[in-house]
N, C-alpha and C positions, 0 to 999 in steps of 0.2 A: 549162658543158659545152664541152669543146674540140672534140668531133666536129662537123665541118661536112660535110654531104653535098654532092656535086657535082650539077650539072645541076638539073633541076626535079622537084618531087614528082609522084607519080602521082594521077590522079583517084580519089577515095574514100579516099585515104590519110589517116590521123590524124596530126596534127602539133601540137607544143607551140608556142604563140605568145606574144609579149609585145605587149600593146596599146600602141600608140605615139601615136595621135591619134583624137579623137572628132569626128564631124560629125553634123549633124541627121539625115542619111540613111545613115550608115554608119560603120564602124570600120576604121581602118588598123592593121595588126599587122605585126610582124616574125616570120618563121618561124625559130625559134631554131636548128633543126637544119640549115637551108639558108642562113641569113643573107640571106634575100630578103624583100621586102615583099609584102603581100597585103591584100585588102579583104574585109570582111564587110558585105554590104548589110543595112540595118536589118531587112528581112524575114527574114533568116537569123540574127538575134541571139536571138530568142525567139518562141515561138508566140503568136499574138494581137496585139492592138494595143499599141504601145509609145508612151507619152506622153513619157517622158524616157529617152533611151538610157543616161544615167548611173546609172539605177537597176539596170542589168544589168552594165555594164562600166566600168572606170576605167582611166585611163592608168597603165601600169606593171604592170597585172594579168596574170598568167599564165593562159592559157586553152587548152583542147584543142579543136581545130577539125577539121572534115572538108574535104578538098579537093573543090571542086565542078567547077571548070574551070581549065585552065592554057593560057596562050597564050605559049609561049616566045619567039616573034618579037617580040611587044609587051612581054614581061616581065610580063604580067598574071596574077595568081593570085586566084581568087575562092574564098572559104571560107564554111563554115557553122558556127555555134556551136550552134544549136538541134537539129541532126541528130545530135549526139553524146550517147548515153545515159550513165547513171551507170557502167555496167559498162565501157564503152569508155574513159571518162575515167579510171577507176581503173587499167585495164590500161596505158594510155599513160603515166600519171604513174609507175606502178611501173617501166615500161621506162626512163624517164628517170632515176629514182632508181638503178636497177641500173647504168646506164651511168656515172653520177656516182661510184658506189661503185668501179667498175672503174678510173676515172681516179685515184681516191684511192689505190688499190692500186699503180698505176704510180708515183704520187708517192712513196710509201713505198719502192718499189723503187729509184727514182732516188737517194733519200737513202742507202740502204744501199750502193749502188754508187758513191756520191759523183760523180754526174753530173747534168746538167741535166734537169729534169722535161720541158720542152717537147721537148728533143732526143730523150729516150728515148721519149716518147709518139709522136712522129712516126715513129721507127724501128720501134716495135712495131706501131702501127696500120697502117703501110704493108704489113706482112706479113700481119697478121690480116685486114685488109679484102679481101685477095685471095680469102678463103674465107667470111668472115662479114660481115653487114651492120652488126653492132654488136660492140664489143669484149667486152662482158659475155657475149654468147652464146658466144664462144670460151672465156672463163673458166669458164662453166658446164660445158662439155664437158671441160675439164681437171679440174674437181672430180669429175665423174662417171667419170673415167678413160677417156674416149672418144678423147682426143687429148693429145699432149704438145707443149710449146712447141718442143722440138728439131725435131719434124716440120715445124714452120712455118718452119724456117730461122733461129730466134732463137739468138743467141750463147750457148754452154753456161753460162757464169757467170750471165748475165742470166736465162736460162731456169730455172736452179736457184733463184735468189733469188725470182723471180716466182712460180714454182710453189709454193714454201713459203708465201708471203704469200697467194696466191689460195686455197689449201686451208685456210688458217687463218682467213680473213676472209669467205669466201663460203659461204653455206648452199646445199644442193641447191635447184634452182629449183622454184617452185610452179606447178602447172598449174591453169587455171581452165576450167570448162565450165559452161554455163548455158542458160537459156531463159526462156520467158514462161508464167506460170501465169494462168489465168482462173478466178476463183471467184465463184459466185453462191449466194445463199441468200434464200429468200422468206419465211422464218420471222420472227415478230415480233422475236426476238432474233438476227437474222441476222448482225449485226456481231460479236456475241460468238462465234457459231458459227465464223465465218471466222477470228477471232483464235485460237480453240482449234485449228482445223485447221492454221493456220500454225505454231503451237507444236509440233504433232506432228512437223513436219519440221525444227525448229530444232536446230542444233548448232554447235559452234565452227568447223566447216568449211563451214557454209552461211550465205550472206548473202541476205536477202530485202528488196527495195525496192519500195514501192508506186508504181506508175506512173499510177494513175488509171483510172476506169471498170471497176473490178473486176479489173484486171490487175496482176501482180506480177512483177518481174524476180528470178529466183532463180539463184544461182550457187554452185557447189561448188568447193572447192580441195583439192589434195593434191600430193604430190611425184611421183605417177605418174598418167598419163592414165587408165589403167584404174580406179584407185582413185577418182579424181574422178568418173568416170562412175557407178560403183557408189553412191557417196555421193549423187549427184544423183538417181539412179533411186529409191533408198530413200526419200529425203526427199519427192519428188513423189508417190510411191505412197502414203505415209502420209497426206499432206495430202489428196489426192483421195479416198482411201478413206473418210477421216473425214467429209468434207463430204457425200459421197454417202450415207453411212449416216445423215446428218441431213437427208435429202431435199433436199440442195442439188446444185449442179452444179460440176464441176471438170474442167479440161482443161490439158494441157501441150504447148507447142510448143518444140522445141529450136532454139536460135539457133546458127548456125555461126560 
């Protein structure tokens, strides 16, 4: 990934990191998007007692972490691996993949224009980053007809070739909304009842992940925010109605 953000990350920001070194009480990583080093204390690697840190991370592994503390004066960045849930991890990995796709499109554009990739990337990103945090976010708005490259001051011939490739290679963005389901059943066949309840809300646009303790992370996706909300509401209503009709308990809390 060519994109390198300036300055330091913000607290609570999610970042993609590469594990560089392991120690008995911590892990050193490189923040890929910032090209800066940081540390994960062993207590922030995973919940519970860790006997061997190598059971959880290995040198060279890519991990999604949350920024805990930043000290720009000392250059220290403290991160957490255990405070990132599966949904957050998936969203961050998807963001990185989309940015890499955008870079690939610029590479194809450079070939068509018979110019250098790095040169073109720097020219385009300098203009795009004045308005967007990531290149792919700009490309998504071009696909949706919300903006044109001409409006960003990009040279007409480059804008024409880039627009054609972006519209050809990028799908409309997906929107994800979700929350946490809590399900309980005191019946002898309670596990089966909960399984059946979850099946009532299952669909190709719904993802459900068991978090433990009767809690489930549920997420809906769609191309439009309102549609994703409707899909999520329909799924959670079906699940909770079913388990309550079986004398169980169900609740849903939205995650922002």
